[in-house]
C-alpha positions as CSV (number, residue, x, y, z in Angstrom):
1,M,16.6,-21.4,22.9
2,N,17.1,-25.0,22.3
3,V,16.1,-26.0,25.9
4,L,13.6,-28.5,27.6
5,Y,10.3,-27.0,27.7
6,G,9.9,-27.6,31.4
7,D,13.4,-26.0,32.2
8,L,12.0,-22.9,30.0
9,F,9.0,-22.6,32.2
10,W,11.1,-22.4,35.4
11,Q,13.5,-19.9,33.7
12,L,10.7,-17.7,32.8
13,D,9.0,-17.8,36.1
14,Y,11.0,-15.4,37.9
15,N,9.2,-14.9,40.9
16,K,8.6,-18.6,41.5
17,A,4.8,-18.4,41.7
18,E,4.5,-21.5,39.4
19,T,2.3,-19.2,37.1
20,L,3.1,-16.7,34.4
21,D,0.8,-13.4,33.9
22,I,0.8,-11.6,30.7
23,F,3.3,-9.0,31.9
24,E,5.8,-11.5,33.2
25,F,5.4,-13.3,29.8
26,Q,6.0,-10.3,27.8
27,E,9.0,-9.2,29.8
28,C,10.5,-12.7,29.8
29,L,10.1,-12.8,25.9
30,M,12.2,-9.7,25.7
31,D,14.9,-11.0,28.0
32,L,15.0,-14.2,25.8
33,G,15.4,-12.0,22.7
34,V,12.0,-12.9,21.3
35,T,10.6,-9.7,19.3
36,Q,6.8,-9.9,18.9
37,S,4.3,-7.4,18.7
38,L,1.8,-7.0,21.6
39,E,-0.9,-8.4,19.8
40,E,1.1,-11.6,18.7
41,E,2.2,-11.8,22.6
42,Q,-1.5,-11.6,23.7
43,K,-2.5,-14.2,21.1
44,I,0.3,-16.9,22.3
45,F,-1.1,-16.1,26.1
46,T,-4.7,-16.3,25.3
47,T,-4.3,-19.6,23.3
48,G,-2.3,-21.1,26.1
49,D,-4.6,-19.9,28.9
50,V,-7.0,-22.8,28.4
51,N,-9.1,-22.1,31.7
52,K,-9.0,-18.4,31.1
53,D,-7.8,-17.4,34.5
54,G,-5.4,-14.9,33.2
55,K,-2.4,-17.0,34.0
56,L,-0.3,-19.7,32.5
57,D,0.5,-22.5,34.9
58,F,2.9,-25.4,34.1
59,E,0.7,-28.0,32.7
60,E,-1.1,-25.1,30.3
61,F,2.5,-23.7,29.2
62,M,3.5,-27.4,28.3
63,K,0.6,-28.2,26.4
64,Y,0.6,-25.0,24.4
65,L,4.3,-25.6,23.5
66,K,3.8,-29.2,22.4
67,D,0.7,-28.5,20.6
68,H,2.4,-25.6,18.8
69,E,5.6,-27.9,18.1
70,K,3.3,-30.3,16.2
71,K,2.0,-27.6,13.9
72,M,5.6,-26.4,13.4
73,K,6.4,-29.7,12.6
74,L,3.9,-30.2,9.7
75,A,4.9,-26.6,8.4
76,F,8.5,-27.8,8.4
77,K,7.8,-31.0,6.6
78,S,5.6,-29.1,4.0
79,L,8.7,-27.0,2.9
80,D,11.2,-29.8,3.3
81,K,10.4,-31.2,-0.1
82,N,13.3,-33.5,-0.4
83,N,12.7,-35.1,3.1
84,D,16.3,-34.6,4.0
85,G,15.5,-33.0,7.2
86,K,16.9,-29.5,6.1
87,I,15.1,-26.7,4.2
88,E,17.1,-24.9,1.6
89,A,16.5,-21.7,-0.5
90,S,15.2,-23.7,-3.6
91,E,12.6,-25.5,-1.2
92,I,11.2,-22.0,0.0
93,V,11.0,-20.8,-3.8
94,Q,9.1,-24.0,-4.7
95,S,6.8,-23.8,-1.7
96,L,5.8,-20.2,-2.3
97,E,5.3,-21.0,-5.9
98,T,2.4,-23.4,-4.9
99,L,0.9,-20.7,-3.0
100,G,0.7,-18.4,-6.0
101,L,3.7,-16.2,-4.9
102,T,6.9,-15.7,-6.7
103,I,10.4,-14.7,-5.1
104,S,13.9,-15.2,-6.4
105,E,16.5,-17.6,-4.7
106,Q,18.5,-14.7,-3.4
107,Q,15.5,-13.5,-1.6
108,A,14.7,-17.0,-0.1
109,E,18.5,-17.0,1.1
110,L,17.7,-13.7,2.9
111,I,14.7,-15.5,4.6
112,L,16.9,-18.4,5.5
113,Q,19.8,-16.0,6.9
114,S,17.1,-14.6,9.6
115,I,16.5,-18.2,10.6
116,D,19.8,-20.1,10.3
117,A,21.8,-20.1,13.5
118,D,24.9,-22.0,12.5
119,G,25.6,-20.3,9.1
120,T,25.0,-23.3,6.8
121,M,22.5,-21.6,4.7
122,T,20.1,-24.5,5.4
123,V,17.7,-24.7,8.2
124,D,17.2,-28.0,10.2
125,W,14.4,-28.9,12.6
126,N,16.0,-27.4,15.8
127,E,16.6,-24.1,14.2
128,W,13.1,-24.0,12.9
129,R,11.5,-25.0,16.1
130,D,13.5,-22.4,18.2
131,Y,12.9,-19.5,15.7
132,F,9.0,-20.1,15.7
133,L,8.8,-21.4,19.2
134,F,7.1,-18.1,20.4
135,N,5.4,-17.0,17.1
136,P,1.5,-17.2,17.0
137,A,1.8,-18.7,13.3
138,T,0.2,-22.1,13.1
139,D,0.5,-23.1,9.4
140,I,2.7,-22.3,6.3
141,E,0.2,-19.4,5.1
142,E,0.7,-17.5,8.4
143,I,4.4,-18.2,8.3
144,V,4.5,-16.7,4.9
145,R,2.4,-13.7,6.0
146,F,5.0,-13.3,9.0
147,W,7.7,-13.2,6.4
148,K,5.9,-10.7,4.3
149,H,5.3,-8.3,7.4
150,S,8.5,-8.8,9.2
151,T,11.2,-9.2,6.4
152,G,9.9,-6.9,3.7
153,I,10.4,-9.5,1.1
154,D,8.5,-8.9,-2.0
155,I,5.6,-11.4,-2.6
156,G,3.7,-9.6,-5.2
157,D,2.2,-6.6,-3.5
158,S,2.4,-3.1,-4.8
159,L,1.8,0.6,-3.9
160,T,-0.8,0.6,-6.4
161,I,-2.7,-2.4,-4.9
162,P,-5.0,-2.3,-1.8
163,D,-3.5,-4.0,1.1
164,E,-5.0,-7.3,2.1
165,F,-6.1,-7.7,5.6
166,T,-6.0,-10.9,7.5
167,E,-9.2,-12.3,9.5
168,D,-7.1,-11.4,12.9
169,E,-6.8,-7.9,11.6
170,K,-10.6,-7.6,10.7
171,K,-11.6,-9.0,14.0
172,S,-9.3,-7.0,15.8
173,G,-10.3,-3.8,14.1
174,Q,-6.7,-3.3,12.9
175,W,-8.1,-2.8,9.3
176,W,-10.1,0.4,10.0
177,R,-7.2,1.9,11.8
178,Q,-4.9,1.4,9.0
179,L,-7.4,2.9,6.6
180,L,-7.9,5.8,8.8
181,A,-4.1,6.3,8.9
182,G,-3.8,6.0,5.3
183,G,-6.6,8.6,4.7
184,V,-5.2,11.2,7.1
185,A,-1.8,10.6,5.4
186,G,-3.4,11.2,2.1
187,A,-5.1,14.2,3.1
188,V,-1.9,16.0,4.7
189,S,0.0,14.9,1.6
190,R,-2.5,16.4,-0.8
191,T,-2.8,19.5,1.1
192,S,0.9,19.9,1.3
193,T,1.5,19.6,-2.4
194,A,-1.8,21.4,-3.5
195,P,-0.3,24.4,-5.0
196,L,1.8,22.3,-7.4
197,D,-1.2,20.1,-8.1
198,R,-3.3,23.3,-9.1
199,L,-0.4,24.7,-11.1
200,K,-0.3,21.4,-13.2
201,V,-4.0,21.7,-13.7
202,M,-3.9,25.2,-15.0
203,M,-1.0,24.4,-17.2
204,Q,-2.8,21.2,-18.7
205,V,-5.9,23.2,-19.3
206,H,-4.6,26.4,-20.7
207,G,-1.8,25.0,-22.7
208,S,0.0,28.1,-22.9
209,K,3.9,27.8,-23.8
210,S,4.5,31.1,-22.2
211,M,3.1,29.8,-18.7
212,N,6.1,28.4,-16.8
213,I,6.3,27.4,-13.1
214,F,7.3,30.8,-11.7
215,G,4.9,32.6,-14.0
216,G,2.2,30.5,-13.2
217,F,2.4,30.9,-9.4
218,R,2.6,34.5,-9.9
219,Q,-0.4,34.6,-12.1
220,M,-2.4,32.5,-9.5
221,I,-1.3,34.7,-6.4
222,K,-2.1,38.0,-8.4
223,E,-5.5,36.6,-9.4
224,G,-6.6,35.3,-6.1
225,G,-4.1,35.7,-3.3
226,I,-2.1,33.1,-1.5
227,R,-5.3,31.1,-0.4
228,S,-6.0,30.6,-4.1
229,L,-3.1,28.0,-4.6
230,W,-5.3,25.5,-2.6
231,R,-8.4,26.1,-4.6
232,G,-10.0,22.8,-5.4
233,N,-8.0,21.0,-2.6
234,G,-11.0,20.6,-0.4
235,T,-12.7,18.4,-2.9
236,N,-9.4,16.5,-3.4
237,V,-9.3,15.7,0.3
238,I,-13.2,14.9,0.6
239,K,-13.1,12.3,-1.9
240,I,-10.2,10.2,-0.3
241,A,-12.9,8.4,2.1
242,P,-15.4,7.3,-0.4
243,E,-12.6,6.4,-3.1
244,T,-10.7,4.3,-0.6
245,A,-14.0,2.6,0.8
246,V,-15.1,1.6,-2.8
247,K,-11.7,0.5,-3.9
248,F,-11.2,-2.0,-0.9
249,W,-14.8,-3.2,-1.4
250,A,-14.3,-3.8,-5.0
251,Y,-10.7,-5.3,-4.6
252,E,-12.3,-8.1,-2.5
253,Q,-15.0,-8.8,-4.8
254,Y,-12.9,-9.0,-8.0
255,K,-10.6,-11.2,-6.0
256,K,-13.3,-13.8,-5.5
257,L,-14.4,-13.6,-9.1
258,L,-10.7,-14.2,-10.6
259,T,-9.8,-17.0,-8.3
260,E,-11.7,-20.2,-7.2
261,E,-12.6,-20.9,-3.9
262,G,-9.6,-21.5,-1.5
263,Q,-7.3,-20.8,-4.4
264,K,-4.3,-18.4,-3.6
265,I,-4.4,-15.2,-5.6
266,G,-1.3,-14.6,-7.8
267,T,0.5,-11.5,-9.0
268,F,-1.3,-11.2,-12.2
269,E,-4.8,-11.7,-10.5
270,R,-3.8,-9.2,-7.9
271,F,-2.9,-6.7,-10.5
272,I,-6.1,-7.2,-12.4
273,S,-8.2,-7.1,-9.2
274,G,-6.4,-3.8,-8.2
275,S,-6.7,-2.2,-11.6
276,M,-10.4,-3.0,-11.8
277,A,-11.1,-1.8,-8.2
278,G,-9.2,1.5,-9.1
279,A,-11.5,1.8,-12.0
280,T,-14.7,0.9,-10.0
281,A,-13.8,3.5,-7.5
282,Q,-12.9,6.2,-10.0
283,T,-16.5,5.4,-11.5
284,F,-18.2,6.4,-8.2
285,I,-16.2,9.4,-7.2
286,Y,-15.4,10.8,-11.0
287,P,-17.9,13.8,-10.6
288,M,-15.7,14.9,-7.6
289,E,-12.7,14.9,-10.0
290,V,-14.7,17.1,-12.4
291,L,-15.5,19.4,-9.4
292,K,-11.9,19.6,-8.3
293,T,-10.8,20.6,-11.9
294,R,-13.5,23.1,-12.3
295,L,-12.7,24.7,-8.8
296,A,-9.0,24.8,-9.6
297,V,-9.3,26.3,-13.0
298,G,-12.0,28.8,-11.9
299,K,-11.6,32.4,-11.3
300,T,-12.1,34.1,-7.7
301,G,-15.6,34.4,-7.0
302,Q,-16.9,32.1,-9.9
303,Y,-17.8,29.5,-7.3
304,S,-18.5,29.9,-3.7
305,G,-17.5,26.4,-2.8
306,I,-18.2,22.7,-3.9
307,Y,-22.1,22.8,-3.8
308,D,-22.2,26.0,-5.6
309,C,-20.0,24.5,-8.6
310,A,-22.0,21.3,-8.8
311,K,-25.3,23.2,-8.8
312,K,-24.1,25.5,-11.7
313,I,-22.6,22.7,-13.8
314,L,-25.9,20.7,-13.6
315,K,-28.2,23.6,-14.3
316,H,-26.1,24.9,-17.2
317,E,-24.6,21.7,-18.8
318,G,-26.5,18.8,-17.3
319,F,-25.6,15.6,-15.5
320,G,-23.5,14.4,-18.2
321,A,-20.7,17.2,-17.6
322,F,-19.8,15.1,-14.4
323,Y,-18.4,12.6,-16.5
324,K,-16.6,14.5,-19.2
325,G,-13.2,13.1,-19.6
326,Y,-14.2,9.7,-18.2
327,I,-13.0,7.4,-20.9
328,P,-9.3,8.8,-21.0
329,N,-9.5,8.7,-17.2
330,L,-10.3,5.1,-17.3
331,L,-7.9,4.2,-20.2
332,G,-5.1,5.8,-18.2
333,I,-5.6,3.5,-15.2
334,I,-4.2,0.3,-16.9
335,P,-0.9,1.6,-18.1
336,Y,-0.3,3.6,-15.1
337,A,-1.0,0.7,-12.6
338,G,0.8,-1.9,-14.5
339,I,4.0,0.1,-15.2
340,D,4.1,1.4,-11.6
341,L,3.6,-2.4,-10.3
342,A,6.1,-3.7,-12.7
343,V,8.6,-1.2,-12.1
344,Y,8.2,-0.9,-8.1
345,E,8.7,-4.8,-7.9
346,L,11.7,-4.9,-10.5
347,L,13.6,-2.0,-8.4
348,K,13.0,-3.4,-5.1
349,S,13.9,-7.1,-6.3
350,H,17.1,-5.5,-7.8
351,W,18.0,-4.0,-4.4
352,L,17.1,-7.3,-2.5
353,D,19.4,-9.3,-4.9
354,N,22.4,-7.1,-5.2
355,F,22.5,-4.8,-2.3
356,A,20.8,-6.5,0.8
357,K,23.2,-8.2,3.0
358,D,22.4,-9.2,6.6
359,S,18.7,-7.5,6.5
360,V,16.0,-8.4,4.0
361,N,14.3,-5.1,4.9
362,P,14.8,-2.6,2.1
363,G,14.6,0.3,4.7
364,V,12.5,3.4,4.3
365,M,14.7,5.4,2.0
366,V,14.9,2.5,-0.4
367,L,11.1,1.8,-0.6
368,L,10.5,5.7,-1.1
369,G,12.9,5.7,-3.9
370,C,11.2,2.7,-5.6
371,G,8.0,4.0,-5.1
372,A,8.7,7.7,-6.4
373,L,10.7,6.1,-9.5
374,S,7.8,3.5,-10.2
375,S,5.4,6.1,-9.7
376,T,7.1,8.6,-12.2
377,C,7.4,5.8,-14.8
378,G,3.8,5.1,-14.7
379,Q,2.9,8.8,-15.1
380,L,5.2,9.1,-17.9
381,A,3.2,6.5,-19.8
382,S,-0.4,7.7,-18.8
383,Y,0.1,11.5,-18.8
384,P,-1.1,12.5,-22.2
385,L,-4.5,10.5,-21.1
386,A,-4.5,12.5,-17.8
387,L,-4.0,15.8,-19.7
388,V,-6.7,15.1,-22.1
389,R,-9.0,14.2,-19.5
390,T,-8.3,17.4,-17.6
391,R,-8.9,19.4,-20.7
392,M,-12.3,17.7,-21.3
393,Q,-13.4,18.4,-17.9
394,A,-12.7,22.0,-18.3
395,Q,-13.5,22.7,-21.8
396,A,-16.8,24.5,-21.1
397,M,-15.0,27.1,-19.0
398,V,-12.3,28.1,-21.4
399,E,-13.7,30.9,-23.6
400,G,-14.0,30.1,-27.1
401,A,-12.7,26.5,-26.7
402,P,-14.6,23.8,-29.0
403,Q,-16.2,21.1,-27.1
404,L,-14.0,18.1,-28.6
405,N,-14.2,14.3,-27.9
406,M,-10.9,12.3,-26.9
407,V,-9.7,11.7,-30.4
408,G,-10.6,15.5,-31.4
409,L,-8.3,16.6,-28.4
410,F,-5.5,14.8,-29.1
411,R,-5.5,15.7,-32.7
412,R,-5.8,19.4,-31.7
413,I,-3.0,19.2,-29.2
414,I,-0.7,17.6,-31.4
415,S,-1.4,19.9,-34.3
416,K,-1.3,23.2,-32.4
417,E,1.1,22.4,-29.7
418,G,3.3,19.2,-30.9
419,L,4.1,16.2,-29.0
420,P,5.5,18.2,-26.0
421,G,2.0,19.6,-25.8
422,L,0.8,16.2,-24.4
423,Y,3.1,16.5,-21.5
424,R,2.1,20.1,-20.5
425,G,2.4,20.7,-16.7
426,I,4.4,17.5,-16.1
427,T,7.2,19.4,-14.4
428,P,5.1,20.4,-11.4
429,N,3.6,16.9,-11.3
430,F,7.1,15.3,-10.9
431,M,8.1,17.9,-8.5
432,K,5.2,16.8,-6.1
433,V,6.2,13.0,-6.2
434,L,8.9,13.0,-3.7
435,P,7.4,15.3,-1.2
436,A,4.1,13.8,-1.6
437,V,5.5,10.0,-0.9
438,G,7.7,11.2,2.0
439,I,4.9,13.3,3.8
440,S,2.4,10.5,3.4
441,Y,4.9,8.0,4.7
442,V,5.9,9.9,7.7
443,V,2.2,10.9,8.7
444,Y,1.1,7.4,8.0
445,E,3.7,5.9,10.5
446,N,2.8,8.4,13.2
447,M,-1.0,8.0,12.7
448,K,-0.5,4.1,13.1
449,Q,1.3,4.7,16.2
450,T,-1.5,7.1,17.3
451,L,-4.3,4.9,16.8
452,G,-2.5,1.8,18.0
453,V,-1.9,-0.3,14.9
454,T,0.4,-3.2,15.7
455,Q,3.6,-3.5,13.8
456,K,4.1,-6.9,12.3
């Protein structure tokens, strides 16, 4: 697209009306091979339309491109560290490090490949200008964000950390659509795998060596019918909205506390902020976790619903019962989140460094695989704490069971059931990982399309 801007305008002006409306502009970009989201195309058009008449005339078009070129020149120079007129992979790595982002040189080369038109593995000013000519990014930070969304390059985010929304996404309402899409995906995913989740809870609480997967399902169906397989799932779904809201709010607050004003958040700070946000969210919704466990373990007719369960716990055990198992639950967040984050980034980086060729996008199956494996590793590390938490939540319901604290329960489980007892119920837990991640992804993508979330 290395042509004079004036010639480019007349090339785009198919009907020779000496103006371009948004529909002509979008069609012409498509013909030029420029791929942008509708939101980005609208942003370019609106920025250029100085008199706000809904059209771009020749002067507005020229002014926008010249102004945009100046901004792109500044961005190019900020990346060109040795001032040789070319951007190399090492310079991209160095520039991102100053923003608190870490990528390997191989990943930087993949970024270069997407811009490099002549195959030299360096990007000169002409290649840079032509690539970003019709991109609304105006500075290096927005360009990095564009690389993050468009190429799948790993710059420190993880499935365990809440997404960060840009100011444009907040103003355009994209953030709540993404949260809603994630909430619906979580609800469908949890409901689909609820029978396995209830079986896991039953095996954790009762600790019976004789209860296997098939025997457990048979016992639950015999006791309460097919519908009993979903007992406790209502609470599990209801807590998605408050948990997500608190997590995102807390994440923003912790980021501000851990970074100075204007400073970019690094991977370590992002992990700490995400872990603390998860702990804060758990503190707020933990009583619902207890209700879910009690409903899942309860027999048919023991509770008529969530409200009845809460009322009976409060009446017979007091408010403190709603926070039984809170300490092991809190302790389990850090190893789970830390290992999940580390393994996910390690696997994704390994794939990008060794298997990515022309594309820097790992693709759906690779991301699902990385997510499933990292989640599995995280669960292996934190599962004993999760099991003790569940036992503490349900102790009052198990006939003749002593009311032990966390340390007492660990000792009792190891003495009575051995070390394998700390992993009771982990098989159905692992069985639900892949279907849960897959269902969540499919529903999330479909919900984003339905709600009009723009793809970046």
